[in-house]
Residue, then its C-alpha position, 0 to 999 in steps of 0.5 A: x393579968x398584969x405582968x409582975x415586975x419581980x425579977x429572979x436572980x440568975x435566970x437564963x436568957x429567954x426565961x421571961x418570955x416562957x414565964x409570960x406565955x405561961x402567965x397569959x394562959x393562966x396555967x394551973x400551978x399543979x400542972x408543973x410536972x417533975x420533968x418541967x421542974x427539972x427543966x425549969x431548974x436547968x434554965x435557972x428557975x426554982x419551982x417556988x419562983x416559977x409558981x410565984x411568976x405564974x400567979x393565980x391562974x385557974x385554967x387547966x389547959x396549957x397556954x397557946x404556943x406552949x406545946x412547941x416550946x414543950x417539944x423543944x424542951x422535950x427534945x433538949x431533955x432527950x438529947x440530955x438523956x442521950x448525952x448522959x447515956x453516952x457519958x455513962x458508956x464512955x465512963x465504962x469504957x474509961x474504967x475498962x481502959x484503966x483496968x486494962x492499963x493497971x493489968x498491963x502495968x502489973x504485967x510489966x512490973x512482973x516482966x521487969x522483975x523476971x528480966x532482972x532475975x534472969x540477968x542476975x542468973x545470967x551473971x551467975x552462970x557467967x561466973x560459973x562458966x569462968x570458974x569452970x574454965x579456970x578449973x579446966x585450965x588448972x586441971x590441964x596444967x596439973x595433967x601436963x605436970x603429971x605427964x611431965x612427972x611420969x615422963x621424968x620417972x620413966x626416963x629415970x627408970x630407963x636410965x637406971x635400967x641401962x646402967x643396970x644392964x651396962x653393969x651386968x654386961x661388965x660383970x659377966 
């Protein structure tokens, strides 16, 4: 079978060799599995293009030298699946980390709110302490004034009592 000259757009390097191996064996069109289609798509071929390149072969057997390539493609597919699984695991870990970050952010906001409230309450308590101190000082002043007033009254009574006693002493 003569090689076709038609070239497909945007093909990966090495695609022509794979297609030539498949053409040489005349592998049957129906033998392209879904997994093979995915792999062909990864290397830049569409199923229609791959089938056109294969030609009209009728051999039910895969081409000679193709199994090592298939093993390589299967290995690449396995690695791809492992990478997909790892990516899913990492996405899940990222989602959990983001959730934890959101939870910590909410706790931080609640803590900041509580801190502001505590500062406000502390300022109110400080204001109350100052008012209490002022009231105690005023009370002490009032008590001192009252003691002075009482002492003045006692002194007047004593003075009046002495005068009264001295007048009585003169009248007797």
